[in-house]
C-alpha positions in Angstrom: 43.6 119.2 92.4 45.8 119.9 89.4 44.5 123.5 89.3 46.3 124.4 92.6 49.6 124.0 90.7 48.8 126.5 88.0 49.3 130.3 88.0 46.2 132.2 87.4 45.8 134.6 84.4 43.5 136.7 86.6 41.7 136.7 89.9 38.6 138.5 91.1 35.2 138.4 92.6 32.5 136.3 91.0 29.0 136.8 92.3 27.2 134.2 90.3 28.5 130.9 89.2 27.4 131.4 85.5 30.1 130.3 83.1 28.3 131.4 79.9 29.7 135.0 80.4 33.2 133.7 80.1 33.1 132.8 76.5 34.2 129.7 74.6 37.9 129.6 75.3 39.5 127.0 77.6 39.6 128.0 81.3 39.5 126.8 84.8 37.8 128.4 87.9 38.2 127.8 91.6 35.4 129.6 93.6 36.0 129.8 97.4 33.5 131.4 99.7 30.5 130.6 101.9 27.0 129.6 101.3 24.3 130.7 103.8 21.7 128.0 104.8 18.5 129.1 106.3 17.8 126.1 108.5 19.4 123.0 110.1 18.6 120.0 108.1 19.9 117.1 105.8 21.0 118.9 102.6 21.5 117.4 99.2 23.6 118.9 96.4 23.7 118.4 92.6 26.1 119.7 90.0 25.7 119.7 86.2 28.7 120.5 84.0 31.7 118.7 82.7 34.8 118.6 84.9 33.2 120.1 88.0 33.4 119.3 91.8 31.7 120.9 94.7 33.0 120.8 98.3 31.0 121.9 101.4 33.1 122.4 104.6 35.9 120.5 102.8 33.9 117.5 102.0 33.2 116.5 98.3 29.4 116.5 98.0 28.8 116.5 94.2 30.7 116.0 90.9 29.8 115.7 87.3 30.1 111.9 87.4 27.0 111.7 89.4 28.3 111.8 93.0 25.7 113.2 95.3 26.0 113.1 99.0 23.4 113.9 101.7 25.0 116.1 104.4 23.6 117.1 107.7 24.3 120.9 108.1 23.4 123.5 110.7 21.9 126.9 109.9 24.4 129.5 109.0 27.4 129.9 106.9 29.4 127.0 105.4 32.6 127.0 103.4 32.0 126.3 99.7 34.6 125.4 97.0 33.6 124.9 93.4 36.1 123.6 90.8 35.4 123.8 87.1 37.6 123.2 84.1 36.6 123.4 80.4 38.4 122.8 77.1 36.3 125.6 75.5 33.1 125.3 73.5 29.7 125.4 75.2 30.4 126.2 78.8 27.7 125.1 81.2 27.7 124.8 85.0 24.6 124.5 87.2 24.6 123.9 90.9 21.5 122.9 92.8 20.9 122.3 96.5 18.0 121.7 98.9 16.7 120.1 102.0 16.1 116.3 101.4 12.5 115.8 100.3 11.8 119.5 99.7 13.1 119.7 96.1 16.1 121.5 94.7 16.9 125.1 93.8 19.7 126.8 91.9 22.6 128.1 93.7 22.9 131.8 92.8 24.7 135.0 93.8 22.2 135.7 96.7 23.3 132.4 98.4 27.0 133.1 98.2 29.4 135.2 100.3 33.1 135.7 100.5 
């Protein structure tokens, strides 16, 4: 990713992937941490937002161009990496996940660990 070659203006802990609080200036975010899954099953992931990619355990599972991948995952913690770049303006990013056939729910701060 081109973002790995840049020097960050700041670093910190982000407990919820809500980009609206960051204003309208151009920026990029790399979130690295863990997501806790309650059961072993076939999971699906969806992402809404421009220039965004979501990786689970190092595998690209969703991006803003419509890529969605079903992934068999065991109960427990899984590495998550979320990449987001915006040129400013209205910043929006939404990540949903769920067990195939059970519907989707929004990924929020209660699901994320670091």
